[in-house]
Every structure is written in C-alpha cells, then in structure tokens.
C-alpha positions in Angstrom: 22.0 30.6 -3.5 24.3 28.4 -1.4 27.9 27.9 -2.4 28.7 24.8 -4.6 29.3 21.6 -2.7 32.3 20.6 -4.8 35.4 22.7 -5.6 36.0 23.7 -9.2 39.2 23.7 -11.2 40.4 27.1 -12.5 38.4 28.5 -15.5 39.8 29.1 -19.0 41.7 32.2 -20.1 40.3 35.7 -20.2 39.1 35.5 -23.9 37.1 32.4 -23.1 35.5 34.1 -20.1 34.6 37.2 -22.1 33.1 35.0 -24.8 31.1 33.1 -22.2 29.8 36.3 -20.5 28.8 37.7 -23.9 26.8 34.6 -24.7 25.2 34.7 -21.2 24.1 38.3 -21.9 22.4 37.3 -25.1 20.6 34.4 -23.4 19.5 36.7 -20.5 18.0 39.1 -23.0 16.0 36.2 -24.6 14.7 35.1 -21.2 13.3 38.5 -20.5 11.6 38.5 -23.9 9.7 35.3 -23.4 6.0 35.4 -22.8 5.6 32.3 -20.5 7.3 29.5 -18.7 6.8 27.0 -21.6 8.9 29.2 -23.9 11.8 29.2 -21.5 11.5 25.4 -21.0 11.1 24.4 -24.6 12.4 27.2 -26.9 15.6 28.2 -25.1 17.0 24.7 -24.3 19.5 24.7 -27.2 20.8 28.2 -26.1 21.4 27.0 -22.6 23.2 23.9 -23.9 25.5 26.0 -26.1 26.2 28.4 -23.3 27.3 25.7 -20.8 28.8 23.4 -23.4 26.6 20.5 -22.3 24.5 17.8 -23.9 21.1 18.4 -22.1 19.3 21.1 -20.2 16.2 20.9 -18.0 14.3 23.7 -16.2 11.9 22.6 -13.4 9.2 24.8 -11.8 7.6 24.2 -8.4 4.0 22.9 -8.5 1.3 25.0 -6.8 1.2 22.3 -4.0 4.9 22.8 -3.5 5.6 19.1 -3.1 6.9 18.4 -6.7 9.0 20.1 -9.4 7.8 19.7 -13.0 9.2 20.3 -16.5 7.9 19.9 -20.0 9.7 17.4 -22.2 9.3 17.3 -26.0 8.3 13.8 -27.2 7.6 14.6 -30.9 7.2 17.5 -33.3 4.2 18.9 -31.5 3.8 16.6 -28.5 5.0 17.0 -24.9 4.8 15.3 -21.6 5.3 16.5 -18.0 8.4 15.2 -16.2 7.4 15.4 -12.5 9.7 14.7 -9.6 9.0 14.8 -5.8 10.9 17.3 -3.7 13.0 14.7 -1.9 16.3 12.8 -2.1 14.9 10.2 -4.5 16.4 12.2 -7.4 19.2 14.7 -7.8 17.0 17.6 -8.9 14.5 16.8 -6.1 17.4 16.8 -3.5 18.6 20.2 -4.8 15.0 21.6 -4.5 14.8 20.2 -1.0 18.3 21.3 0.3 18.6 24.6 -1.8 22.2 23.6 -2.6 24.1 23.8 -5.9 26.0 20.7 -6.8 28.5 19.9 -9.5 28.9 16.1 -9.9 31.7 14.4 -11.9 29.8 11.1 -12.3 26.3 10.4 -11.1 27.0 6.7 -11.1 29.7 7.1 -8.5 27.9 6.2 -5.3 30.8 7.4 -3.1 30.7 10.9 -4.7 26.9 11.1 -4.1 27.3 10.0 -0.5 29.9 12.7 0.1 27.3 15.3 -0.9 24.5 13.6 1.1 24.0 10.1 2.5 20.4 10.2 1.1 21.2 11.4 -2.4 20.2 9.0 -5.2 20.4 9.1 -9.0 17.4 7.7 -10.9 18.9 5.3 -13.4 15.6 4.3 -15.0 15.7 6.8 -17.9 19.2 5.8 -18.8 18.3 2.1 -18.7 15.2 2.6 -20.9 16.9 4.9 -23.5 20.6 3.7 -23.5 21.8 7.2 -22.7 24.7 7.5 -20.2 24.5 10.4 -17.8 27.8 11.4 -16.3 28.4 15.0 -15.2 25.6 17.1 -13.6 25.4 20.7 -12.7 22.2 21.4 -10.8 21.1 24.6 -8.9 18.0 25.8 -7.1 16.0 28.9 -8.3 15.1 31.0 -5.3 13.1 34.2 -5.1 14.7 37.2 -3.4 14.3 38.5 -0.8 11.6 36.0 0.3 13.8 32.9 -0.1 10.8 31.0 -1.7 11.8 28.1 -3.9 10.7 28.6 -7.5 12.4 25.7 -9.4 15.6 24.0 -10.3 17.9 24.3 -13.3 19.9 21.2 -14.5 22.7 20.7 -17.0 23.9 17.2 -18.0 27.2 15.9 -19.5 29.8 18.6 -20.0 31.1 18.3 -23.6 34.6 19.0 -22.5 34.6 16.0 -20.1 35.1 16.2 -16.4 33.2 18.6 -14.1 31.7 21.9 -15.3 34.5 24.6 -15.0 34.6 27.6 -12.7 33.5 30.0 -15.3 30.3 27.9 -15.7 29.7 28.2 -11.9 30.2 32.0 -12.1 27.7 32.3 -15.0 25.3 29.9 -13.3 24.8 32.3 -10.4 23.9 35.1 -12.7 21.7 32.9 -14.8 19.8 31.6 -11.7 19.2 35.2 -10.6 17.7 36.1 -14.0 15.6 32.9 -14.2 14.3 33.5 -10.6 13.1 36.9 -11.6 11.5 35.6 -14.7 9.8 32.7 -12.9 8.7 34.8 -10.0 6.9 37.2 -12.4 5.2 34.4 -14.2 4.3 32.5 -11.0 3.2 35.5 -8.9 -0.4 35.2 -7.8 -2.5 37.7 -9.7 -6.2 38.3 -10.4 -7.0 36.7 -13.8 -9.7 37.7 -16.2 -11.8 34.5 -16.1 -12.0 31.5 -13.7 -9.9 29.2 -16.0 -7.4 31.7 -17.4 -4.8 30.5 -14.9 -4.8 27.1 -16.7 -3.3 28.9 -19.7 -0.9 30.9 -17.6 0.4 27.7 -16.0 0.6 26.0 -19.4 -1.9 23.3 -18.4 -3.8 24.2 -21.6 -3.3 26.5 -24.5 -5.6 29.5 -25.1 -7.0 27.7 -28.1 -7.8 24.6 -26.1 -9.6 26.6 -23.4 -11.6 28.3 -26.1 -12.5 24.9 -27.7 -13.5 23.5 -24.3 -15.7 26.5 -23.5 -17.4 26.2 -26.9 -17.9 22.4 -26.5 -19.4 22.9 -23.0 -21.9 25.4 -24.4 -22.8 23.2 -27.4 -23.2 20.0 -25.3 -25.0 21.9 -22.4 -22.3 20.6 -20.0 -20.3 22.3 -17.2 -16.9 23.4 -18.6 -15.2 21.6 -15.7 -16.6 18.3 -16.9 -15.3 18.9 -20.4 -11.8 19.9 -19.1 -11.6 16.7 -17.1 -13.1 14.3 -19.6 -11.7 15.6 -22.9 -8.5 17.4 -22.0 -7.5 15.3 -18.9 -7.1 18.4 -16.7 -6.7 17.4 -13.0 -9.3 18.7 -10.5 -6.4 20.1 -8.4 -5.3 22.3 -11.4 -8.8 23.6 -11.9 -9.1 24.3 -8.2 -5.8 26.3 -8.2 -7.1 28.3 -11.2 -10.3 29.1 -9.3 -8.2 30.1 -6.3 -6.3 32.6 -8.4 -9.5 34.0 -9.8 -11.4 34.4 -6.5 -8.2 35.1 -4.5 -9.2 32.6 -1.8 -7.6 29.2 -1.0 -8.6 26.1 -2.9 -10.3 23.4 -0.8 -10.1 19.8 -2.3 -12.4 16.9 -1.4 -10.9 15.0 1.5 -12.4 11.5 2.1 -11.3 11.4 5.7 -13.0 14.7 6.6 -14.9 14.6 9.9 -18.5 15.7 9.4 -19.4 18.9 11.4 -22.7 17.6 12.8 -23.4 20.9 14.8 -22.8 23.1 11.8 -25.1 21.0 9.6 -27.9 20.9 12.1 -30.1 23.5 10.5 -29.0 22.9 6.8 -30.8 20.5 4.4 -29.0 18.8 1.5 -31.4 20.4 -1.0 -30.7 23.9 0.3 -26.9 23.3 0.2 -27.0 22.0 -3.4 -29.2 25.0 -4.6 -27.1 27.7 -2.9 -23.7 26.0 -3.5 -22.0 26.7 -0.1 -21.2 24.4 2.8 -19.7 24.9 6.2 -16.7 22.6 6.9 -15.4 23.4 10.3 -15.3 26.1 13.0 -11.5 26.4 13.5 -8.7 28.9 14.2 -9.4 30.7 10.9 -13.1 31.1 11.8 -16.0 29.3 10.2 -14.5 27.7 7.1 -17.0 27.7 4.2 -16.6 25.8 0.9 -18.3 27.5 -2.0 -18.4 27.4 -5.8 -18.6 31.2 -6.0 -17.3 32.7 -2.8 -17.9 36.3 -4.0 -21.6 35.7 -4.7 -22.2 33.8 -1.4 -20.2 36.5 0.5 -22.2 39.3 -1.1 -25.5 37.7 -0.2 -24.5 37.7 3.5 -26.7 34.6 4.0 -23.8 32.7 5.8 -23.5 35.6 8.4 -27.3 35.4 9.0 -27.2 31.7 9.7 -24.0 31.8 11.7 -24.2 35.4 13.1 -21.3 35.3 15.6 -18.8 33.6 13.3 -15.9 35.1 11.4 -16.2 33.6 7.9 -13.2 32.2 6.0 -14.2 31.2 2.4 -12.7 28.4 0.3 -13.3 27.7 -3.3 -13.6 24.2 -4.9 -14.6 22.5 -8.1 -18.1 21.4 -9.0 -17.2 17.7 -8.8 -15.5 18.1 -5.3 -18.3 20.2 -4.0 -20.7 17.4 -5.0 -18.5 14.7 -3.4 -18.4 16.7 -0.1 -22.2 17.2 -0.1 -22.6 13.5 -0.6 -20.1 12.7 2.1 -21.9 15.0 4.6 -25.5 14.2 3.7 -25.3 10.9 1.8 -27.5 12.3 -0.9 -25.7 10.5 -3.7 -26.2 7.2 -2.0 -29.9 7.8 -1.5 -29.5 7.7 2.2 -31.5 10.7 2.9 -29.7 13.2 5.0 -26.9 13.8 7.5 -26.3 11.8 10.7 -27.8 14.6 12.8 -31.0 14.6 10.6 -31.3 10.8 10.9 -30.8 10.9 14.7 -33.5 13.6 15.0 -35.9 11.0 13.6 -35.2 8.8 16.6 -36.8 10.7 19.5 -35.8 9.3 22.9 -38.6 8.1 25.1 -39.1 7.6 28.8 -38.8 3.8 28.8 -36.0 2.2 30.6 -34.7 0.7 27.4 -33.1 -2.2 29.2 -35.3 -5.2 28.2 -37.5 -3.4 25.8 -38.7 -5.4 22.8 -36.9 -5.0 19.5 -40.2 -4.0 17.8 -40.3 -0.4 16.5 -42.6 1.4 14.1 -41.9 1.0 10.4 -40.9 4.6 10.0 -38.3 4.4 12.8 -37.0 1.1 11.4 -36.5 2.8 8.1 -34.5 5.6 9.8 -32.4 3.0 11.7 -31.6 1.2 8.4 -30.5 4.6 6.9 -28.5 5.5 10.0 -26.6 2.2 10.1 -25.8 2.4 6.4 -24.5 6.0 6.9 -22.4 4.9 9.9 -20.7 2.2 7.8 -20.1 4.6 4.8 -18.7 7.3 7.0 -16.4 4.8 8.7 -15.1 3.5 5.3 -14.5 7.1 3.9 -12.6 8.1 7.1 -10.2 5.1 6.8 -11.6 3.5 10.0 -10.6 -0.1 10.8 -13.3 -1.0 13.3 -16.7 0.2 14.3 -17.6 -0.3 18.0 -21.3 -0.3 19.1 -21.4 -0.1 22.9 -24.8 0.0 24.6 -25.2 0.9 28.3 -27.8 -0.8 30.4 -31.0 0.9 31.6 -31.5 4.4 30.2 -27.9 4.8 29.1 -27.4 5.7 25.4 -25.7 3.5 22.9 -22.3 4.9 22.0 -20.6 4.3 18.6 -16.8 4.7 18.3 -14.4 4.4 15.4 -10.9 3.0 15.6 -8.7 5.3 13.4 -4.9 4.8 13.2 -5.1 2.4 16.2 -7.1 4.8 18.6 -10.8 4.9 19.4 -12.6 8.2 18.7 -16.3 8.9 19.6 -18.7 9.2 16.7 -22.3 9.4 17.8 -24.8 8.3 20.5 -28.1 6.6 19.9 -31.2 6.8 22.3 -31.4 3.8 24.6 -34.8 2.6 23.4 -33.4 1.8 19.9 -30.4 -0.3 20.8 -32.1 -3.7 20.5 -33.5 -2.7 17.1 -30.1 -1.6 15.9 -28.4 -4.8 17.0 -31.2 -6.8 15.4 -30.7 -4.9 12.1 -27.0 -5.8 12.2 -27.8 -9.5 12.8 -30.2 -9.5 9.9 -27.5 -8.1 7.6 -25.1 -10.9 8.5 -27.6 -13.8 8.8 -27.3 -14.3 12.5 -29.9 -15.5 15.0 -31.7 -12.4 16.2 -33.4 -14.3 19.1 -30.0 -15.5 20.5 -28.8 -12.7 22.9 -26.9 -14.8 25.5 -24.1 -16.2 23.3 -21.4 -14.5 21.2 -22.0 -14.8 17.4 -19.8 -14.2 14.4 -20.8 -13.2 10.9 -20.1 -11.2 7.8 -21.9 -8.3 6.0 -21.5 -8.0 2.2 -22.4 -4.3 2.2 -23.0 -4.1 -1.5 -26.5 -5.7 -0.9 -27.5 -2.7 1.4 -25.5 0.3 0.2 -23.4 1.8 -2.6 -20.0 0.5 -1.4 -18.5 -2.9 -2.4 -17.0 -3.8 0.9 -17.2 -6.6 3.5 -17.4 -6.3 7.3 -16.6 -9.0 9.8 -19.1 -8.8 12.7 -18.8 -10.1 16.3 -21.6 -9.8 18.8 -20.8 -10.2 22.5 -23.3 -10.2 25.4 -22.3 -7.7 28.1 -23.4 -6.8 31.6 -27.0 -5.5 32.0 -28.6 -7.7 29.4 -27.2 -5.8 26.4 -25.0 -6.8 23.4 -21.9 -5.1 22.2 -21.1 -5.3 18.4 -17.7 -4.8 16.8 -17.6 -4.6 13.0 -14.2 -4.8 11.3 -14.0 -3.2 7.8 -12.0 -5.7 5.7 -9.2 -3.9 3.8 -10.0 -4.9 0.3 -7.8 -3.5 -2.5 -4.5 -3.7 -4.3 -1.4 -4.9 -2.5 1.1 -2.3 -1.4 4.5 -2.5 -3.3 7.2 -4.0 -1.1 9.3 -0.9 -1.4 6.5 1.2 0.1 5.9 -0.9 3.2 8.2 1.3 5.3 10.8 -1.4 5.7 14.3 0.1 6.4 16.6 -0.2 3.3 18.9 -2.5 5.3 16.0 -4.9 6.3 14.5 -4.6 2.8 17.7 -5.9 1.2 17.8 -8.9 3.7 14.1 -9.6 3.2 14.3 -9.7 -0.6 17.3 -12.0 -0.4 15.4 -14.4 1.9 12.0 -14.5 0.1 13.7 -15.0 -3.3 14.9 -18.5 -2.2 13.2 -21.3 -4.2 11.9 -23.2 -1.2 11.5 -23.0 2.6 9.3 -21.6 5.3 8.8 -17.9 6.1 6.6 -16.5 8.9 5.1 -13.0 9.5 4.1 -12.6 13.2 2.4 -10.1 15.3 -0.9 -9.4 17.2 -4.3 -8.9 15.4 -4.3 -5.7 13.4 -0.6 -5.3 13.0 -0.6 -5.6 9.2 0.5 -9.2 8.8 -1.8 -9.9 5.9 -0.9 -6.7 4.1 2.8 -7.5 4.4 2.3 -11.1 3.1 0.4 -9.8 0.1 3.1 -7.3 -0.6 5.7 -10.2 -0.6 3.4 -12.3 -2.9 3.0 -9.3 -5.2 6.8 -9.0 -5.4 7.1 -12.8 -6.2 4.0 -12.9 -8.5 5.3 -13.6 -12.1 3.7 -15.4 -15.0 6.0 -18.4 -14.4 5.0 -18.9 -10.8 1.9 -20.7 -9.4 0.8 -19.2 -6.1 -2.0 -20.7 -3.9 -3.3 -18.9 -0.8 -5.6 -20.1 2.0 -7.2 -17.1 3.8 -9.9 -16.3 6.3 -11.2 -14.0 4.9 -9.8 -13.2 1.5 -9.2 -9.4 2.0 -6.8 -8.4 -0.8 -7.2 -9.9 -4.3 -4.3 -10.1 -6.8 -4.4 -11.1 -10.4 -2.3 -14.3 -10.9 -3.0 -15.7 -7.4 -5.3 -18.6 -6.8 -7.1 -17.7 -3.6 -9.2 -20.1 -1.4 -11.6 -18.9 1.3 -11.5 -21.1 4.4 -14.9 -22.4 5.4 -14.8 -24.3 8.7 -18.6 -25.1 8.7 -18.1 -27.0 5.4 -15.0 -28.8 6.8 -12.6 -26.6 4.8 -10.0 -25.6 7.4 -6.4 -24.5 6.9 -5.0 -28.0 7.3 -7.3 -29.6 4.7 -6.7 -26.7 2.2 -2.9 -27.1 2.7 -3.1 -30.8 1.9 -5.1 -30.1 -1.2 -2.5 -27.5 -2.3 0.3 -30.1 -2.3 -1.6 -32.0 -5.0 -2.2 -28.9 -7.1 1.4 -28.3 -8.4 2.2 -25.1 -6.4 5.4 -23.0 -6.5 4.4 -20.8 -3.6 1.8 -21.4 -0.8 0.5 -18.8 1.6 -1.5 -19.8 4.6 -3.5 -17.2 6.5 -2.7 -18.6 9.9 -0.8 -21.6 11.3 -2.5 -22.3 14.7 -2.3 -26.1 15.1 0.3 -28.9 14.8 -1.3 -30.4 11.6 -1.1 -27.1 9.6 2.5 -26.4 10.7 3.6 -30.0 9.9 2.0 -29.8 6.5 3.8 -26.5 5.9 7.1 -27.9 6.9 6.5 -30.9 4.6 5.6 -28.6 1.7 8.8 -26.5 2.3 11.0 -29.5 2.4 9.6 -30.9 -0.9 10.6 -27.8 -2.9 7.8 -25.3 -2.2 8.1 -21.8 -0.8 5.6 -21.5 2.1 4.5 -18.2 3.8 2.3 -18.1 6.9 1.2 -15.8 9.8 1.6 -16.4 13.5 0.1 -14.7 16.6 3.3 -14.2 18.5 5.1 -11.2 20.0 8.6 -11.4 18.5 10.6 -13.4 16.0 12.6 -15.6 18.5 9.5 -16.3 20.5 7.8 -17.7 17.4 10.5 -20.4 17.1 9.9 -21.6 20.7 6.1 -21.5 20.2 6.4 -23.7 17.1 8.7 -26.2 18.8 6.2 -26.3 21.7 3.6 -27.4 19.3 5.6 -30.6 18.9 7.5 -29.9 15.6 10.6 -32.0 14.8 13.4 -29.5 15.4 15.6 -31.0 12.7 13.0 -30.7 9.9 11.9 -27.3 11.2 15.5 -26.0 11.2 16.0 -27.3 7.6 12.8 -25.6 6.5 13.1 -22.2 8.2 14.0 -19.2 6.0 13.1 -16.4 8.4 10.5 -14.7 10.6 9.3 -11.1 10.3 7.7 -9.7 13.5 5.9 -6.4 13.1 3.8 -3.7 14.8 2.1 -0.5 13.6 3.1 2.8 15.2 1.3 6.1 14.6 3.0 8.2 11.9 3.6 12.0 12.5 1.3 14.2 10.4 3.4 15.5 7.4 1.5 18.8 7.4 2.1 20.0 10.9 5.0 18.1 12.4 7.6 20.4 13.9 11.3 19.9 13.2 13.9 20.5 15.9 17.6 19.6 16.7 17.7 17.3 19.8 20.4 18.1 22.4 23.1 15.7 23.4 21.1 14.4 26.4 18.1 13.4 24.2 20.4 11.7 21.7 22.2 9.9 24.6 18.8 8.6 25.9 17.9 7.3 22.4 21.3 5.6 22.2 20.9 4.0 25.6 17.5 2.7 24.7 18.8 1.3 21.4 21.8 -0.3 23.0 19.7 -1.8 25.8 18.4 -4.2 23.2 22.0 -5.2 22.3 23.3 -6.1 25.8 23.2 -9.8 25.1 25.6 -9.6 22.1 29.3 -10.5 22.2 30.4 -7.0 21.1 28.6 -5.3 24.0 29.8 -7.8 26.6 33.4 -7.3 25.3 33.5 -3.5 24.9 30.3 -1.6 25.4 31.8 1.8 24.9 33.2 0.9 21.4 29.9 -0.8 20.5 27.9 2.4 21.4 30.3 4.6 19.5 29.9 2.4 16.4 26.1 2.6 16.7 26.3 6.4 17.0 28.7 6.7 14.0 26.2 4.7 11.9 23.4 7.0 12.9 25.4 10.1 12.0 26.3 8.7 8.6 22.6 7.9 7.8 20.6 10.7 9.5 22.8 13.6 10.6 23.6 16.8 8.5 27.1 18.0 7.6 27.6 19.3 11.1 26.6 16.0 12.7 23.3 17.4 14.0 20.2 15.2 14.0 16.7 16.5 13.1 13.7 15.0 15.0 10.1 16.0 14.8 7.4 16.8 17.4 3.7 16.2 17.1 1.7 19.4 16.9 -1.8 18.9 15.7 -3.9 20.4 12.8 -7.3 20.0 11.3 -6.1 17.2 9.0 -4.8 14.9 11.7 -5.5 13.5 15.2 -3.4 15.3 17.8 -0.3 15.4 15.5 -0.6 11.9 14.0 -2.0 10.7 10.7 -1.6 7.2 9.3 0.7 4.5 10.6 4.1 3.1 9.9 5.3 -0.5 10.3 8.1 -1.4 12.8 9.9 -4.6 11.7 12.0 -7.3 13.4 13.5 -9.6 10.7 15.2 -12.8 12.0 16.9 -14.8 9.2 17.3 -18.6 9.6 21.1 -18.5 9.6 23.3 -21.5 10.4 23.9 -20.2 14.0 20.1 -19.8 14.6 19.3 -23.3 13.1 22.0 -24.9 15.3 20.4 -23.3 18.4 16.9 -24.4 17.2 18.0 -28.0 17.0 19.4 -27.8 20.5 16.1 -26.5 21.9 17.8 -23.3 23.1 15.9 -20.6 25.1 14.5 -17.4 23.7 17.4 -15.3 25.1 20.1 -17.4 23.3 18.1 -17.2 20.0 17.7 -13.5 20.4 21.5 -13.0 21.1 22.4 -15.1 18.0 19.9 -13.2 15.8 21.2 -9.8 17.0 24.8 -10.9 16.2 23.6 -11.9 12.8 22.3 -8.4 12.1 18.7 -8.4 13.3 17.2 -5.2 14.6 14.5 -5.6 17.3 11.2 -3.9 17.0 12.3 -1.1 19.3 15.7 -0.7 17.4 13.8 -0.4 14.1 11.4 2.1 15.7 14.3 4.3 16.9 15.8 4.3 13.4 12.4 5.5 12.2 12.3 8.2 14.9 15.7 9.4 13.6 14.3 9.3 10.0 11.5 11.7 11.0 8.6 9.3 10.5 7.3 9.0 14.1 8.4 9.8 17.7 9.8 7.8 20.5 6.5 8.0 22.5 4.7 6.1 19.7 7.5 3.5 19.4 7.4 2.8 23.2 3.7 2.4 23.1 3.9 -0.6 20.7 7.2 -2.1 21.8 6.5 -2.9 25.4 8.2 -6.1 26.7 
C-alpha cells in the first residue's frame, strides 16, 4: 500500500495506542470468522466505526469486470441496495481504486485540498444534497492482494468524531486492517470450481442460497430455463450469470456484442438449425486459436465435433448465457428475424453467370429475387447492429462485381461482393423500397426507406442513387441515428468549454450556431443542448430534415419541400406559435437567416446549423449572405464548430510517457494556433511557458510527467480505434467580436479576437484531448487540416 498523501499529527499517548491495537485485534478475529463478503460489509460496520472513532464506514469490492467497485448499503430492516462507483476520478473512492493511494482528507468540500492530491479528484456531493448529511473528513485506502498487486477493493471511513483529520494511530492501524481485509477478500474472490453452474451467484452475494433454490424450483414447475427465471423474477444481470458460468466451467465468459463482425468463412459449412441444436458457434480465428462460444464447453469439447469440422485449429472455448447465445445466432444467421440464413448462405443462392452484366435487364427469377430481398434486409440489419453510419453499394461496369462497404467510425471497411449479373436487380429493389422511379437510371434520385415495413428494425435510411461511369448506378444509404439525446456532460466537451457553453445557451434570447461538415455530429450536439434546456416551462419548436432524434417535450416539424414546407416557411409559422426556443436544422439561404435574426431580436432563443469549416468563417459566410451586420451582431450569442476524431480503443490502448521532444512538438503545434494573439506577439516564450504550466496542472502526474497512449489493435476495435470523440471550437459573441463584426473585419481579425477572449481552436481542443488520453495527434491532424 502506498504511503499516505497527507502528513498526520502525532498520535495519542501509549495507553490510547494499546487500547486501539487491542480493539483492532478483536475486529481482525471477527473478520477471519466471517463466512462471506456480505457479512464483512453489513455486520462489521459498527465495529469498524468504533475502532476508528468515525461516523460511517464503507467497504467496496472490485466487480468481476474490474471497471467498478461495489458495496452493499442497508436501506431498511431487511432491504439492501448496491452502491456502484466507476474506477475513475469521478469519486474519491474510485480515485483511490484507480491510483492505489491512501488519502486522509480534512474536508472533502475544500477544492484546494482535493486539487493538491490530484487535479482530477472530485467529491460526489449528490448524496449529501439528497440526505442533508455533511461529509467532512475522509480516510480512504485501497485493498491490494500480495504479492500479485491485484486490486481487490477500497475501504472508506467518514467523519472523524474527534474532529480534524484521522490521527497517526489510525493510519498505523489502517495498514494492518487493510492487510487483513485483503487476505479475507482474496480468499472469498479467488476463482474456484463451484458445485453447480449458478453457485457463484450465491458466493458473490448476487442471490441468497434460498433465492437460488426458489428460482430452481420455479423454473422446474413452470418448465422454463432457470436463467429466464433469474433475469425476470430476481433481476439478475446476464453478465453476473455469465461470470457464474465462467467459474463453473473454468473458461472465460463471452457476452453478446452487437458490433461483432460476422466470420463468413467459419460459418460457410454451418446451418442455423445445426448451431441451435448443438449449442456451439465459432466466433473468430484469432491469436488464441479458433474461439468457440458454447453453452456447455465441456460437453462440446468432449464430443470432439469442433475438431472434426475445423481439424487444423487450436480450439479456445468461451461460455455464454442462453439469451446471449440466441442473440449471437440471430446476429450471424438472422434466424430470429426470419431472414433465412447467413450472408454467405444468401450469396451462395446467387450463382454468377457468364453474362457481361453491364446492360443486362433487371428481370431475375422469382427465387433469386426472394434471395436478393433477404440479402438486402440482412445487409441493413448487420450495418445497424455494427453501428455503421453509411452503406455504400458500388457496382463495377462489365463483369466486375458489386462491392458493398460500411462506414464505421468515419472509415470505409469492405463487407461483401455481389455477382455482376444481379446489380441492376439489387438497385431496383432499393428504389422500390423508397418509392423511386426504377426506370430512371440517368439522373440522381433521393428517397427514404422506412425499414419497419420490410424488416424487424424500426429505423429509417436516407437513400441517394447516382449514375456512374459504365452505365451503372451507385447507391449510398445513410442510417439515420434515431434515439435519445446524449446528455450535454457526455458529449466530450472540455470542462472549460462546457462551462462557457452552458453560460451562453442559458441566455433568454439570441442566435447560436453549430457548424461543421456533413457527418460531424451537429444535429446530435443541438439535441443535447435542447435536452439541457428542455423544461416543462419552455416551449421548443424544431424544424428538421429529417427528424432523427425525438424528445418528449419538443414540438418537431419535418420539412417537406415538395409540399412547399421549407425551413423559411416553417420558421415564419413558428413566430406565430408562441415559442421560447426555436431550432432550425439548417440555415442555407438569406430568408431563413433573416427570419432567425428577427426571431432572436424579438425575445426568442434560436439554434441552427451551418455547413462551414470554423467559427470565425461562419460569421463572414453569414455576412456574405447580405445580413445587416448591426442586427446580426446584436443577435449573435456564439458559434460552436466541431469535428469527430477517432477515439482510442479503451481495451488495447498502450500508455507511455512522452519524451521532452514529443511534448515540445505538441506545444509548438498548439501555440502555432495562438500566433495572432497579443500575448504571443509580445512575449512568445512567456506565453508558451504559461500553456505548458496549464497542461502540467491538468494532465501531468506529481513528477510533472505526461501519459499519452498509442493505438495497438485488438479483436474489439479497428486498428486501435473504436468510436469517436468530438473536437470543439467555441466562439462566444463578446463585445470585441461584435465590434469587429459590425466593421466587416476579416476572418484573421475575428480569429485573433476570439482567441484572446479564450476560444480554443479545433486543433487546440484536439491536443487537449490527446493529453487527456482520448485520442492521438495523428487522428487530430486528420480532421483539423487548414
């Protein structure tokens, strides 16, 4: 265990010390006598409080996934709830678990004291605010197994009854207590073969023995699988059941992953019916060998059937739950959706022929047409489950095959190829689904697919067909991101920018823009802002094309240009409908912008998107549309430009300490953006030193070292990256910016003024996120080119 962070005052006299150690010995004996973890958490709490002369005590244990710590809290005479905290700096106990340091805090509300321990350390005040309790002192220590150094949990003491920090004698006793608790927890958490598949649920205190017996009896009486009863009646999570199965079979647990890539080659000789009957499924051929998911790995291994089908492969078994096995079978074969087999099976029904495929007619046999319908539905469902944003269908002229690629996290990845002779029929099928003219092949067409009419998913796709060289048509289908808005705090906005953003959007009226290219997350950000402002007292109207995200409390209008319902006409209608807040999907013409300015000057808060590259450029673009600079300056609240950069995979990213040269290059790149400011023109060295000092305060450890991460690559990600993170450039409409706006100043002058007012450019924000460990500089440079 690491040494305490804060120094302690001298302990009491010898008699007090002996009395303390005697009590500690008695508590140690009781710990060794307990039967399970729950007894330590719930039955010995008062003993721990008496020993350390404190008000409250909590013992946390690490979850099997090792990403949270969890404790049981009594809520009534016989009722309990789990208190679950992430292993991160979002709470004091979580930070101790992450850093493996013991801390002794005098007052958790003293921000300066917390920052001295770690710039990231935070105290969660929510519980105090809800209950009226006032937390002051905290003594918190990690529980670490010896000699392995594995984290087992955290012990926490709150509010020393003597006032002030916990004394030195408490620190001395804490080390001995932590050693005892670590031994006890290690014995109770050690992997061991259990008697039945679900006994580990009792050992981990997920269920009592009596509850497991009742669930077993209920499953037998109702002719159900016991897992269904555990989930439905006892609210046991599938992950807990999976970990229990893992301990019984002594193989890793494999959960269902919606973004799993289907192993077409491995499934070539397997039928869905066979897989469901024999209850095993190959997942991938990776570094561990052929990974096979099974409900009973022992039975499947003993039958040697996997070795017969894949004779040259080393087999690595994984166990899973019944529900997740069914989900994975459905994901690979589409059986639950009635789509009749895997992609490889569906493709095998489309035999290539010797025709040139170029100008072949669209007519195909009824059987082949049926296979094409199934195949297209399967492609759309696979794309949705893998988190794909766009499906690209790219036919080649002549005998060339039609390729299908998916855009995932901003990059295109190959999916499948279709024989040349079926490309016209495939495009015709897509046109039928979105009510387009199947005979028109010389002009681009746009349409929408409501997939609920054709498959089991309630999603919409925006479709564009484009004639390309060789008499063929490309098709791009964008999956519209329906769903709940992301909370503003989880958008990935830096704390500094988030504070400025909230202060700006909370104003009662004005004009606020979000700008960036197509696919940069503008709509997502706007809906997060609206979600933050959405209260029962507020009337919010939105005009969108299309309506992708729906929110309760918003009145949303779908633009329909064919019916004469464009953004400008909808905006005019909104002004007669008593709004507080108006959101316009896009301001692309003078009339819409003018109406927006008029609305903002008459007491409404107006939000809109723009297709521009940066915040200062947006102002010049709007003025070029012919806006009155005086009215526009009065209305402008701010502009948020954004991009999406690939996020490093959390499972495989590799930490390292950059050398001075690498830090200097980052600093030079960051400061390049600031050259136009007064501070850099006056004293560039001092300005650079100030930037570096700020970085060290926010991101460096106690020795002033930074931790960056490299992309590595694993089965769960794409070459070391998984998901994306937003880069933001927030320009506030300050008095200085508005003055330059009225004077029709150039972009460079607006940029310099915004930087001096505290704006971070997209690249500066990206470099901050590199230092925070979210992405790397290569990804930042890719999306921040000038």
